[in-house]
Structures are given as structure tokens and as C-alpha cells.
N, C-alpha and C positions, 0 to 999 in steps of 0.2 A: 396479418403476419403473426406467426407463432415462433417463439424462441424457447429453447431449453437452455437454461443458464446454470452451469455448475460452478459453485463457489463454496469451498469447504468450511469456511468459518461463518460466524454470525454477523450479518451485515447490519444488525441493529445495535451492535456494540461499537459506538463511534469513537472509542478511546484509542483505536489503532488506525493508522493511515490507510492500510489496505482495506479494512472494513468500510471506511468512509468512501473509498473509491467504488467498491461494490454497491454501496447504498446509493451513491450518486447515479450510477448506471441504471439501477432499478427505477429511480425517479425519472430518468430520461425516458425509459420505455413506457412508464405510466403516462407521461406527458404526450407521448405520440400514440397512445392507445394501442400499443403493441402487447399482445397476450404473451405472458411469460410463465412458464413452469420452472420451478427452482429445485435444484438438488444440492444439499449440503451434507455435512458429516456430523452425525450425532455425537454430542459430548456434554460435559457438565455445563458448558456455556451455550449450548445450542440444542434445544429440545423442541418437541412438537408444539409447545406453548409459543415459542418464538415463530414457528412456521405459521401458526394461527394468527399471530400478530401481523405478520407480513401479508397474509391473506386479507385480514380485516382492513389494513391500510390500503388495500388494493394495489400493492406493489407486485404481487404475483397472483396468478390464477390458481395454481395448485403447487404444493410443496412436498418434497420427499427428503428423507434423511437416510444416508447410508449408515448401517449399524456397525458397531465395532464387533469383530469376530471374537468369540470366546474360545481361545485356543485350547484351554484345559478340557473343555467339554467335547471337543472335536479333534483330538490330536491326530488320529490316523487319517481322517479326511483332509486335514490341513497339510499333513506330510506328503501325501501322494498327489493331491490336486493342486498344491500351491508351492510348497517349499522345494521339493525335488525338481519340478519342472523349471523353476526359476534358476536353480543352480546348473541344471543341464544346459540351458540356453545362455548361461553366463550373463544374465541381466545385471546391469549396474544398479544395485539396490537403492542407491541414493536418488535415482531418477524416477522412482515410483513409490507412491504412498498408497497405492491400491492394496487393500487387504482382502483376505479370503472372504468371499461372499459379496463383496462390493460389485464386482463385474456382473454377476448374475442378476442382482437386484436392478442395476442400471439398465441392463438389457431388457428387463421386463417393462421398464418405463418406455424404452424406445419401441418395443413391439406394440404397445397399446396406443401410441401417439404418432402423429405426423408433424414434423417441424420444418420450418424454412431455414432456420439457423440453429446450430448448437454451439454454445460458447463454453469452453473449458478454461478455468482459471488455473494457472501454474502448469508448467511442463511436467511436474510430478504426477499429474492426473491425466495426462494425454492418452494413456493406455486405455482409458474408458471408451475411446472412440476410434483409435487407430485400427484400421482393417476390420471394423465392426460391421457385420453383415446386416445389422438392423437399422442402419442410418437412413435408409430409403433415399430421398432426394435432398436431404439436409446439407447445407453448406457448413463447413467446419471453420470455426474461429477459435483462436487461443489468445487469452489475455495473459501475457507472460509475467507481468508484475515486476519481474527482476531477471537479471542475468544469472542463472543458476550456477554455471560453471565457477564463477567467482566465489560463490558461497561455500564451495567444497575445498578450496585451495589449502586450508589448514589441516585437512585430513591426511593421515599417514598414507592411505592408498591412492591419493590424488595423482592423476596423470593428466596434464593439461590437454594434450592432443586427444587422448581417449575421451575425456569428459566433454570437451568442446565439440568433438565430432558427434557424440551421442546427442547432445542438446540440439545441434543443427539438424540431425536426422529426425528427431522428434518434431521439430517445428515445420519441417518440410512436408509433413502429412496434412497440414492445414491449408485452407484456401486463403485465409486472412490471418495475419499475425499482428496483434496489438502490442505495442511497446509504450512505455510511459516516458521515455526520455529520448532526446535527439541522439545521444551517444549510442544507445542500444539500436536505434533505427539504422544508424550508419554501419555499425558492426554487423548486425544480422543481415542487412540487405546485400552485403558483400558475398554472403554464402547461401542465401535462401532465394530461390527464384519464384517466390510467391509475393503476394501483396503485403508488404510490411507497412503498417500504419502507426504513426505516433498519435496515441490517444492519451493526452495529458490529463491530469486530474482537474476536475472542474468543480467550482463552488459558486454559491450565491455571492453576489457583490455585497459585502458587508461594510463597505466604505461609507462613512457618514460624516457630515459636518457638525452633527450634534455633539456638544461638549459633555463628556462623561468624567466623573471624578476618577482620577488615576490613583488607585490605592497601591498599585505595585509598579516598581521601576522595571522589573524584568519578569517575563513569563517563560517557563520552560515546560513543554509538554512532551512526554515520552513514555514508551513502554519499557519493559526491562529485558529486551533482547540483548544479545551479547555485544552488539555494536554500540547500543545506547549505554550499557553498563560501563564499557571502556571509556566512552566519551564523558560520561557523568563523573567518573572517578578522576579523569584528567581535569575537568572543570573545578571540582571540589578541592583537589590538592594543588593545582597549578595556577588557576585563575582566581578563584574565590578569595584567597588570602590577599590578593592585590587590589581588591575592590574596597571602597569606603564602607565601613560597617553600617552606615545609615541607609545603604541601598536595600530596598525590600525586594525579595525574590519570591515569586510564586511558582511552586513546582507541582505539576499535575501528572498523575499516572503512577504506574508501579515502580517507576524509577525513583520515587520518593524514598525508598529504603536505603538509597545510596547517598542521601544527604543527612548525615548524622553530625550532631554537635555543631550545627551551623546557625549562627545568630541571624535574626531577621529573615529566616526562610520559612515560608508558610507552605504546608504540604497538604495536598488533597489526593488521596489514593485513586479515587475514581470520580469523574464528573460526567454526567449524562449529556450535558450541553455546555460547550466551552464559550459560547457567545459572550455572556456577561463577563467572564474572566478576561477575555481578549480586550473587551471594551474598557476594562478597568486597568489595563496595563499599558506601559509606555513603549517597551521594547521587547521583542522576542529573541531568545537565544536558541541556537541549534548547534551545540558542540557535536561534532561528528568526525571521527578519525578514520573510519573504515566503512565498508558497505557500498552498495551500488544503487543506482536508480534515483528517481526524483524523490526528494524529501517532502512528503505531503504536509507535514507540520509547518514547513517554511511557506508553502503556498497558502495554508490556512491563515498564517499571520499576515501575509501580504493582502489577503482578502479583507482584512480589517484596517489596512493602511499602516500597519506597524513596521518600522524598520527592523531588520533582522541582523544579528551579529552571529557569524558562523565560521566554521573551518572550510577549507576547500571542498570537502565532500558535501557540504551543505548546499552547494549550488549545482551538484550533479543533476543532469536531466533538464536544466533550465536552458532555454535557447540563447539567452544572453548571459554572459558570465560577469559583466560589469553593468553599471547603471540599471540595476534590477531591484533595488530596495534592500540588497544584502551587502554588508561589510564583511569581507572575507579576511580573516586573520588566523594564522596557524600558530604563531608564537604566543605563549600565555600572556606575556606582558603586553603585546600589541592587542590581544583580544580584550584584555581589561581596559586598556587605554581607549579603544574604540567605544566601549560601553560608556565610559566616563565622558568622552567627548560628545556623544549624541545627547546624553542627559544634560550636559552643561550648555550646549549651544543650540538655541531654538531654531535659528536659521538653518543650521546644518541638519538638524532633526527633520525639518520640513523638506529640505532638499532630498534626503535619502527616502523619506516617506513618499514623496511625489514620484520618484523613480519607481518605487515598488507598486504604487497605484497604477501607473501607466503599464508596467509589465503585466500585472494581473489582468487588467482589462483587455489587453491584447491577446494573452495566452491562456488564461484559466477562468475567465468569466463564463458563467454557465450559459448565458445566451449565445455567446460567441462559439463555445464548444458544441452546443446542441446543433448548430448549423453544420459543423464539420462531421458530426456523427450521422446526421441525416444522409450524407453522401455515402456512408459505409453501408447502411441498411436500406438503400433506395430500391 
């Protein structure tokens, strides 16, 4: 079996949940001896050195990177071949990240190869394959990652009906639609007459009975996207002042910049491997006030048997909203009290931890999920 897998970002940078998901899928393909060609988008964080690393690790057979078009050097070509046609056909620009030159390069890859499946990540990039005459007999899959219409609702030009209709039109071009959450499956399956499959994030089982020194009371891992920034500011201003000063907090990721003048907060801007840090921590927190989809950092914490304290948005995408290893608290005082209670009561800690372990093994354990994916690519 041959698969062409398009994912725009660097799947080797595991500090972001979406990259971890792509990386996990590549490891699945390798475990099943499925030949994968990979297409990404060239950037400062994703170069052909990274493609070479993916090939060396035997995660992909061959890799390609779409190049960023230099508009200043090709202004007339850009205007008549890309800008004007887009305006004439009134395309919603937010639903496409395809830039001038991307399509022709992608088409050359299709012309030179035969694939059984083509997987596109994000509806932004669906135009690469929609009505493409070079697909041959390949079946089309899209890994949605998120409900895009919700991401646009703060924009001045946003129109719910128009944007939602556009997203459904895009997804209907595919044979299989992968979603990461049960909520998205329910929503999409009402409007899409294709195979909508919940493909949750899957991880190695890191649950261990070995006792590790717990240097940190709390661990918080996050990038600096707008949702995380809002949530981090809420935690720092509303929750942190209510916590005992002796509580140690480890913050990992670019969200560190938003923890200023906080005592007993240890900051690591980037960590290539989070395993040791999770093993050295007692509780994971996931403040999240907005956003959609499964929170992969929550699943990561559960894979280590850590209880999680989060807001309601933190359990989005989880099949169980209770008894899942997460304590959901939206009020700042209650959020802080939940943290203090778990730290103080060993029996309660074990109870919440055991719920999380059971949930993880049922829904996100790699071995369990591999069996589900086998049925998709049978």
C-alpha cells in the first residue's frame, strides 16, 4: 500500500499537539509497513534537513516541501494566475492556505506516482486534491484536526451559514473524513454523507508503578496560540494568587512568556522530550476557556497516570465527560481548590488517577487505537 500524506508543519517538533498527532500517525504507518510519501510546507522550522531525518528514521519513503512563493519577484504572474481568479470566483480566502506555485508542484508529485490513499491535513489545504485530474485511483482522506468554522467566528467578515456551508462542501469531496472528537463526529455526520471516522489521538502507555521523585506539583505544557494565551492569563491573574506559595509549577512551551513575576514557577521554553517532566510531576493543569477539539496535552498527561485539572473546554473531544481523570472547574476559586485537594488527599489523588488510567487505556492507548486504524486502511 502507498500513501501520500500531506501535513503542513514539522511532525518532528513534538512541542505542539497537532505535530504529535501527525508523528503518531507516521509511526503507525511504519509499524504496518505502509509506504508513505510526505508533503509539507517549507518554513524556518521545516527544511529538507527535517525531511532527511524523517527518511532516515524510515517514517517516510520520500519527502517534499511546498515552497513559499516570492510575490515581489513574480508580481504579474501572481496577479493574473492567482489573485484575480480567486476574487472572480469569490473564494473564502480563510478556507485556503494554498499559495501560488503550491498546486503545480503538488500536481507534479501526483503525475509521477500512484497512490492508494491521499491524506490531506486540515480543510485549508483540501484544494490540493479537489477535482484534481491527476489523482488516478487514489481514495481521498482528510484529517480535519479541528472544526474550522468555529476558528473564524471572531472575524469581522464572519457569517455562520456561509462559513459552515463552505466547510461541509469541502469535506464532502473526500471518501473518508477523520475527526479527533466525538462532538465533531456527531456534527459532521449530520451534514456529510461520507464515512466520518473518529480517529482520536493515540500514545504509548506511559503508566508505570515505578516511583519517581516528584519535583513539581503542577505541570503545564502549552504553545502560545491565542486560546492558550487567554487561558494562561486567566490562570496567572485569577487562579495563581489563590494557590499556596510553596506549590511548585513547571511551565513548558512558548506560553512561558506569560508567566511573569511568579514565584516557584520553573519555565522551559522548549523540551524535545516531555517524558521525564511528566514523570517528575504530580498533577497536570489545562486551563482552556475557548477553542474546539480534543486537547492532546490532556491525553498526554493521562498517559502518565496524572490527574488533570482543567476548564470545561479541557474535556472537549473526550467520550466521557466524567470519571475520566479530569477535574473540571470553571470558577477560579474552585479551580484552585481542586488543585489543593488532590495534592492534600492521597486517596482522592489515587481515585482520580485511576479513572484517568482506565479512560486512557480504553480510548487512547496506542495498541488499542492501532486496531481501529487497521480497519480504515484495510
